N, C-alpha and C positions, 0 to 999 in steps of 0.2 A: 693564503689561508693559513701561513704559520702561525698568523694572529692569537694570542691566550695559551697557547702550550700545552701539553699534555696533560688534561683533567679537569680545566678549565670550564665552569658550571653558568650555563647564559642563561639569561630569561628569555621570554618567548617570541620578541619582537624579536630579539636578537638569532634566534633560533632561524626563521627564516627567512632574515638576511643571510647569514653565515650558508643555510641549504640550499638557495639561491644564488647566491655568489660561485660556490664549490661547484652547482652545477654545473653554471654559463662555464665557470675555468674550465671544469672536463671536458665542452665540446657539446653541451646538450643546445638547441635551437630554440628548446621553449623549457619551463620547469614548473611546476606549483606544490608549493606545499602545504598539509594540513595537521595542525595538532588540534588532539582529540583527546577530555577526558570524559570518563561516561560512570553515572555514577546509578547502582540498579535495587531493586528491594522486593522480593516475592513472599506475599503469604498465603498458605491454602490449611484450612480445615476442611476435616473429614468425620462424619459420625462422632461431632464434639470432641475431637481431640484437633491439634494444634500438627498440622501433617510435614507443613514444611515453612519454614523460615529462613528464605534466605539473602545475600545483601552481595553484593558484587563490586569492586572498581576497576575500570582499568582506562590507563594516559599512554600514549604514545604518539610518533608523529609517522607522517607517510611522504615518502617525497619522489613523484609524476615529473619525467620528464621526455621530451624529444629528442631522436639524433635521429638526422638524414628522415626525419618520415616514420620511426619507427619508436613507441615505446619500449617507454622501463620504470620499474615502478622498487621500494625498495623503502622500508620501515624501521622503527624499532620502538620497545619499551621507552615508558619514562617512571623511576622512579627518584622521584625529587629533579630540582632543576637538570635542567639535560646537557649532558655532557658536551662536549665544541667538537668533541676527535670523534664522537661518535656520529657527530649531526655531519661531520665532514666525510667520514667513514659511508654515511646510507647514501649521500649524495654521489657521491663514486661509484656503489657500488650500483645504484638508478641506472646512469650513464652506461655502466660495464654492460648492465642488458638491457639498457636499447639498442648497445653498438652491435651488442649479439643478432638482437632481434633484427635489425637492419640486413643482415646476411642474409638471412634465411629469410627474408620476409617477400607471401606469394602476391600480397594485397598493394595497390597501388602505396604510396606514401601517402603520409594520413595533412588532411587541413586540418583548420578550423577555423571556423566560422568565427567571424567577429564579436568583441563582447567588449559593451563599455566599462570603463577601470573605473572600479567604485573602492573607498573607505568610509566602512559602514561600521555600524553594531546593531544587534538589536536580541531582542530576546522574547519569549511566550509569555502573557499575560495571563497572570492567572490572581487570587485571591488568597488562599493560603495554601504554604504552602508543605506539599503530602511530604517530605523528607523531615518539618520540624513537629509534625504530629505524632505524639509517644505512640511507640510500639505495640504497649498494653490496650489503647484504646482504639487501635486496627485490630487487633486482635479480635477481642472483647466486640466488635462488629457483626466481624465475623461470625464466630461464637453466636450472636446471638441471631442471624438470622439462620445458621447451620441448624438451630433445637428448634426454629420455628418447621424450618421443614419436618422433621423426622417426629410431629408429632402422631403420625399414623405410623403402624407397625408397616405396615407394606412401602414405605421410605424402606430401601435396604441400604441406597448411598445416596448422603446428602453433602453436596459440599460447597464451598463458597473460598472465593479467590480474590486477593488485590495484590496488583502488577505497579510499580512508583518506577519513573528512566527519567534523569537526566543527563543532557549532553549537551557540554561547552567543548568549543570547534571554534580553529583559528583557520584563517584560508590568506594567501597570501601566494600571488604570480610574479612571475620575469617583468611580466607586464606592465607589474605596476599594482596590483589589486590587494587590498588588506582588508577582509572582516571579518567581523569577531559576532558569532550567534551563539545564542544558549536556548536548550529546549526542553523545556517540563513536558512528562505526560504522567498519565492518570490512566486503572482501569477497574475493572471489578467486574464479579458478576458470579450467580446462583445457577445449584443443578440438583437437582431431584431422582433418581434412579427409582422408579415402583417395582413391583416382581411379585410374579401370584398366579400361583398353577402353569410354573413353565412358561412365563409372559413376561416378558421386561420392556417396561418404556421412559424413556427419560423425556423432561421440560426443564427448560431454561429459561432464565432471567439474565439482563437484559435479553439477553444474544449466545447463542450457545458456542465453547472454546472460549472460556473465558470471558464471557459480556464483551462489554460496550468499553471502549477507551477513546481517551479526547488528551491535548495539547491544553491541557489545563490543571489547578492545581488539585488541591483534596473536595475543592466545593462539591469540585462533578461525581466521585461518588458516594456526599453528603447527598449528594443532590438523586443520586439513582435511587437510596432506601431500601436497601437488597433485604432488610428485615419484615419493611411494609407490603414488597411482594413473597414474600417467602410461603407463606401458607397457600394462595394462589396460585402459584406455581408448581409447590406438592400436589396439586388438588386436582391441575389440570395433568399429571402424568398418572396420578390416579384412576382421572376416568379415560386414559389411553389404554388402560389394559381392557375395559368390554367393549370400547368403540369396535362396529366394522371395519374390515382393511379398503385402502382407497380402493376402488376399482378398477380395472382396468379398460382403456379405450381410447378416443378419442374426445375429447370438449375442450369449452373452456376454460382458463385458469387465471386469476388473481392472486400475485404474489408480492406479502406484506412486504414491508418496507426492510427487515433481517433479512427474508433469502436476495433477494435481489439487490444489496448490495453485492453479494458473495457473485451472482448470475454474471453483474457487473466488472466485478474482479475477472474472472476468469475469461467469458466468454468479449471481453471490448477493452478491459486496462490490459490485457497484455498482449492481444493479436495488435495495437496500438504502437508498441516499442519498437522503434523504428532497431535494433543492433538485432533481435531477433527476425523482423524483414529479412536483415542480409546476412545471419545466417550461425551470427555468432554466438547462438547461444544452444543453439543445437542440438549439441552434447547431452546436456543438463536438463535443461526444461522447455526446448523445441523450439520450432518457428515462426513463424505465422500465415494464413491464410493471404494477408494484408497485403498484396506482392503491390509494388510501386506500379504498377499503371494502374491499378483501379482509384488510384486518391483523384480526389473533382471529381468522379467519375463513378464508384460504385453504387449500388444501395444498397446499404447497412442494415435500415431497420424504413418501418412505415415513417409519415411523416410526424409522427408525435414524438418520434423517439427524435430526443438534442442530449449531444455527452459534451460534457465537456473535461479537461483535465486545468484544476485551480487549485492551486497552490497559493491565495494569498484570502484563501478562508480559516475566518477565528475557530480555533479549535482544532482542526484536522489536524489528523496524525502525517497525515501528507502536503502539511503549511511547514513554508520556512520563508526567510530575507532572501538569500539566493543558493544556489546549488553548491556544488561543490568543484563546476569550474568558473563560479564566478558570476553567473548570472541569476541575473534577478527572478522573484519567484513571480510566473504568472499566473491568468487564466486566459484559455486555449483551447479555442471546439476542435473536437474530435467529428462529431459525427453534427450537421445541420439542416433538420426536417427532414433527417433518417439520410443523407447525404454524408461517405466519408469526407472530407475534407483535413483532416491534418493526423501528423504521426506524433507523439513522443522523441523530441530527438534530444543528441550531445551537440555540443561545436563541430564533434566529425564525422558525426551520421550525419548532420543538418549539411552542411557540406558537399558528403557524399554521394546525399542526393539527390541534391541542385546538381552536381559533374551527370551523375547516371543518368539524368531526365535531362538534360538541356537540349537536345536536341531533339525531344517531344515535344507534342501542341500542349500545352499547361491550358488549363480552366479561362474562361476567360475571366482577366483582372489577377490573375496570381500568376508568378513562374512554376514552375516545375517544382519548385521547393515548399513546404507543406509554409502551408500559412504562410509567404512572403507576398506580399503586391509584387505588382510589376515594375524592373529595373532594379527591386532593389536586391538590397549582395544576403547572402541565407541569412539563417541566423536561429538558432538557438534558441528553445522554450523552455528550455533553465530543467529540467527533468535530470541531471547526470547526480549518485547520490551514492555513498559507498560506505559499508557497515564499520562504521571504526577506522580508530586509522593504517589496521593491517590489510586495509582492500580497496582494491581501485573504485574509483568509482562505476558503476553503472547505470543505465536507464532505466530508472526506477516509475512507476507509477506517482505520483502526489494523491490529490484526491478527483477522485473518476465519478465524475456526479452524472445521475440523470438529470435534467433539470423536471422541475417541475409540471404538472400541465393544471388543466381547471377543474377537474374534477374530486369530489368528495367520496371519499370510501363509501359512503351509505348510498350516494348516488350510484356510484359506481358497479355494487350492489344491485341496490334493485334495477339497474339498467340492464343486468344481468339473467339472464332466462331458465338457463342452466348449466354448471359450473363447479370449479372444485378450488376453494381457497388458499394456498398454503402460504405457512408459515413457521422463520430458523430454523436453519442448514439442519442436516442430521449428518449427509454424507453427498460427494461429489464425486466426479471422473469427467476429463476432459482431454482427448484427441492433444497430441503435439503441436498439430497447427491452429486449434482453439478451432476445433469444426462441432466435431461431434459428441455433444455433450452429457450426462445424467446425473440426475442430480433429486438428495430424497430430504426430507425435510421432517421435525418431530411431530406438527401438528395437520390439519388441513380441514375444513370445515365445510362439505357440500351446502351449493347456493341449489336450490330452489326455487323456480318460480318468482325470484328478485328478493328472496330471502335468507341467511344466512339458517345451515339446517345440521345436520345429523354430526356430533365430532368423528372423523376418521383416521386410523392409525397408520401409520408405517406407510407416507404418501409419494411417490417419487414422479417426475418427470424426466422426458429425453427431445433431445429437436437435435437440429444445426442451426447455427450461430445468423445468418443472414437468414429465413427463412423462420425465425424464434421473431426475431428482431424487426422483422416486418409484419408480425402478425399482430403487432402492438399496436393495440387500438386506442388504450385510454392511458391515461396518467393522472395522479391527484394530485392534491393543489398543494402550498408552501407548507400549508398547516400540518397537513401528512410527513410531509418532508423532515427527513432525518438523517444528519452526516456520522454514518458510521466506521469508527476506529476498526482497522486491523492491524495489529502488530507485527505480524507473523508470514508476510510473502518472501515465499523464498525464490533466490538466482543467481544466479553464478557458478562459477566453479574457480576458488575454493567457494563452497555455497555463506551467502551472502542473506540474511534477514532483517528483510526493511520494512518500515512503519510508514502505513498509506491508509487513506481513507474513501470513504464514498456513500456519498448522497445522496440516498432517494424517498421517492414517495411508491405505495401500492400501485402497482399497475395490471393492466388486462391482457393477458396473451389469448387470441382463437385457433381452434383446430392445433393442440396440444396432445401428445400421446401422452396418457398418464400411467402408473402401477405396472404390470408386468405384462409386455406385449413383445 
């Protein structure tokens, strides 16, 4: 423990070794350590001016331990090579917190589902390093799009934005894992706010709230071609000023891919997080209606609804090689042909679910633990992630996808006698159990006799999650499927912002309430 003396600097591998040794010596039964460095860059232009250029870096390490079945966690920032004395102090503090937690714990002692030990290295595949692109080139790209958005004086606010993210992380555990990962992400988007005669309407590309994001290099931003879509975006905002309002009533709705991504996020991804089911998220983000007795039995949606959690997809913001417990990335079914079959789990929650439901009859061919073959030990499906070095990992969405069907969008519209096509989120609200929701979109089109008709403004729709997904009778094919990046998913106390993905194609829902009802 005293090796190295006061103020000694060590490298990352020695940091992890000494942290784990110190945690063990202090009495921890299990320990892991994450060493994380982050770099971000955000640029925004507004009405022909550079509105923001910000860069940030952050480095530190966090140590998580188990003592007599209770968790403890402590962390420290890094400025230069880590100081050995600080590493030992943080390890001992984590164990001290776990000791105190063990005295007060009300739940049964934590047990961890098994995991195969890994020593590996992984990084995002990219063609053009976004941080190597000259700042002036990035700004020029945004200003070009900004200028093209403002060719009509009724466009009062034109914005273009770019966001870059890189994270380098080392994970090591007392069980022997040692994993290095490096993720790079880029995202960009534009929006135009049109105003006339007291009416204001916004249109965004390629999606709202910052556009689209991917685990890729600057090639992703170039492929978005923001300047090439600026005029169309502005014209749609202007057309919405004159459009009639979305009617109220009950009708068929086709949701475009971008809007459907947020629908999946709010009404499918969050309720499947098993820590919410067990109530550990109740005070901040709510719980879930997907209680354990529903596993393998609950009709979540129609047979057309197939949902997966896939952390292996190239380009996804929820893509990685290993989660923050060293569990490999996986593709896991959540809903199969409308039937709820799996939760998003951690090592702790997988074991807890198995213990809680061990006396309950499980669906044929499985144990009561999500997705585990009969007779097998419970396993995590690898969804534990932390927002940086100073936060504990939580169960988080990976890439939660609505799998494609076999319709083209033209066929789907032609097959719809009457309804509304809605696209691009404008607003949303959902209750803390993820049941009752209301969404508003930027744009909608009337569907009459199998054809798109009038443009409609201020569209909204409401529903209850199971009834809504049971009303889904068609999903478009792989050609229309897109993996959207959402970098702002909030959860936890203190709040953590996570980066997740959602793959969707347009889908049709019957008997949906729209407008103000």
